N, C-alpha and C positions, 0 to 999 in steps of 0.2 A: 972554770965551768963549761965543760961541751954541750953546744945548743942544738937540738934535732931541728933540720931543715924541715919546712913544710911546704906545700903547694894547694892552693885552692882548686877549687870546682875545673876552674880555666887552663889549671898547671902553671899559673905562676907563684911565684915566690908568695910565702906568707911570712907573717912575724916566728921567727922559731921558738920553740918550747925546752923547757929542763927536760933530761928524761925522767920518765915516769916516778922514780922511786927518790925525787929529789922537789922537797917542798920550797916555796919562795914563800917565807915567811913576812907579813908585813904588819910590824907592832907597834902600837900607841905607847908612847912613855908617857905622858901624865896620866894617873890613877890608874895605868895597868902595868907596871912596871917600878913605877914611886906612886909618891902621893901626887893628886891631882892638885897641879900647881898653875894658876893662871898666867897669862902671858903678864896681866900689869903689877905679876908681884916675882921679877924675875931676880933679885937678889934669894930667892928661897932654892932656884933653880940648881945651886950651887951646893947647900947644904944639906936637901934632901938625900935619904936613905933608899937603897934598892930594896925593893920587897925580894927576901932572900929566894923563894922559891923559884921567882919570874928570872932571876939570875943563873942560878942551878938550868933551870930548862932549857933558858935562850941558849945558854953555851953549850948544854948535851946536845940541843937540835944544830948549833953549828957544825961541833965535834962529828955529827955524824953525817957531815957534808951539806946541810940543807943552805939556802942562803937567808941570811937575817938582813932584814932591812928594818929599820926604825923610822918612824914619821911622826910627825907631831904638830901639832896646831901653831908651835914656837915659830916666831920668825926669824928671817935670817939672821938677824940683830942677835938673836941667841944661839946660833950656831955654835961660837968659841965655847961658852958655857957647857953646852950640851954634850958637843964631844969630848970637851974634860969630863966633864961628869963621868959620863960612858967609860971613857978609861980608866980614870980614877977607881971605879969600881969594878973593872974587868970583865967588861960587856965585851963579847966576841961578836961582830958582824962587820957585813960587807959594805952596807949604804946608809946612809943617813939622808930623809927625805923631810925638810923642814915647809911649812905653811899650808899644813894640810887644813881645809875649810873648816871653819871652829861652829859649834852648834849640836853634834851629835845626829843621832837620826839617819845618818848614811844609808845611803841603798846604791852599792855600785854596781853600775852596768859595764862590760866588758866582753871583748869576742873570745876569751879565754875564759876556761873552768875557773870559777870563784870558789871558795868555801869560805866562809865566815865563821869564826868562834865570839862570841861576846865573853868577856871578861869578868866575874863575878864575886873576884877577890881570891883566887887562889891558882894559881900557875902548875898544871898535873901534865902528864902525858894525855895526849889528846886518844877518845876514843869513839867509835862511830855510833850515831843516834839517827835515826828517823825522825822526821820533822817537816811541817809544811812550809814550802817556801812559795813566793811570787815568781812568776814566770811571766813572760810575753805572749799573747794569745797565738795560735796557730796562722 
């Protein structure tokens, strides 16, 4: 994937970005693309089934050229079972990040544009909607 080079206000190189028409999807695993399985019950990680709409939409986004990164609170000890599960069920993706902080209530702070979509039981195409957000004071 070709990244676009950026410069900061002083003309220094800054972190590059994807083309405007490519999304960088970060998708949780447990409770989002399959049942919510805690790290304390790893035996269930290999036998759970994917949510069919999640498999369809994630692979559609991948086929459209978007970047799919699965991230999870599962530990590095769970990487092998997680990778095998994703491959067994046919999920297409570029990256898998382990060790996401547990506990929810995430507040992401970043120097790049961040859009968040809370999963509420159904994967579909995304639509635009105006909502209130928290921002830093000027």
